C-alpha positions as CSV (number, residue, x, y, z in Angstrom):
1,X,0.0,0.0,0.0
2,X,1.4,3.4,-1.0
3,X,1.8,6.2,1.5
4,X,-0.9,8.4,-0.1
5,X,-3.6,5.6,0.3
6,X,-2.4,4.8,3.8
7,X,-2.6,8.5,4.9
8,X,-6.1,8.8,3.4
9,X,-7.3,5.7,5.3
10,X,-5.9,7.0,8.5
11,X,-7.7,10.3,8.1
12,X,-10.8,8.3,7.5
13,X,-10.3,6.4,10.7
14,X,-9.8,9.7,12.6
15,X,-13.0,11.1,11.1
16,X,-15.0,7.9,12.1
17,X,-13.7,7.9,15.6
18,X,-14.4,11.6,16.0
19,X,-18.0,11.0,15.0
20,X,-18.3,8.2,17.6
21,X,-16.9,10.5,20.3
22,X,-19.5,13.2,19.4
23,X,-22.3,10.6,19.5
24,X,-21.1,9.4,22.9
25,X,-21.1,13.0,24.2
26,X,-24.7,13.4,22.9
27,X,-25.8,10.2,24.7
28,X,-24.3,11.4,27.9
29,X,-25.8,14.9,27.8
30,X,-29.2,14.1,26.3
31,X,-29.9,10.8,28.2
32,X,-31.0,9.3,24.9
33,X,-29.6,6.1,23.4
34,X,-28.7,5.8,19.8
35,X,-28.9,2.4,18.2
36,X,-25.6,0.6,17.8
37,X,-26.3,-0.3,14.2
38,X,-27.0,3.3,13.4
39,X,-23.8,4.5,15.1
40,X,-21.8,1.9,13.2
41,X,-23.4,2.7,9.9
42,X,-22.9,6.4,10.1
43,X,-19.4,6.0,11.4
44,X,-18.5,3.9,8.4
45,X,-20.0,6.5,6.1
46,X,-18.1,9.2,7.8
47,X,-14.9,7.1,7.5
48,X,-15.5,6.6,3.7
49,X,-16.3,10.3,3.0
50,X,-13.3,11.5,5.0
51,X,-10.9,9.1,3.4
52,X,-12.2,10.0,-0.1
53,X,-12.0,13.7,0.7
54,X,-8.5,13.4,2.1
55,X,-7.4,11.5,-1.0
56,X,-8.9,14.0,-3.4
57,X,-7.8,17.1,-1.6
58,X,-4.2,16.0,-0.8
59,X,-2.6,17.7,-3.8
60,X,-4.1,21.0,-2.9
61,X,-3.2,20.8,0.8
62,X,0.3,19.5,0.2
63,X,1.4,22.9,-1.1
64,X,0.2,24.6,2.1
65,X,2.7,22.7,4.4
66,X,5.5,24.6,6.1
67,X,9.0,23.2,5.8
């Protein structure tokens, strides 16, 4: 696996986990439960969208790095 694909997948994992943290915070504050299947499905969707966005936007963002 090349570095670009691996970076994109890792950003996807970060996005999916961030979504799960937000849902957990909602459950703690609102005293309402969210179905596990709904959480898992949306987290996978967020993972996929984040990974695709990171892969597509990497050439534009790479020029903004400081060296």
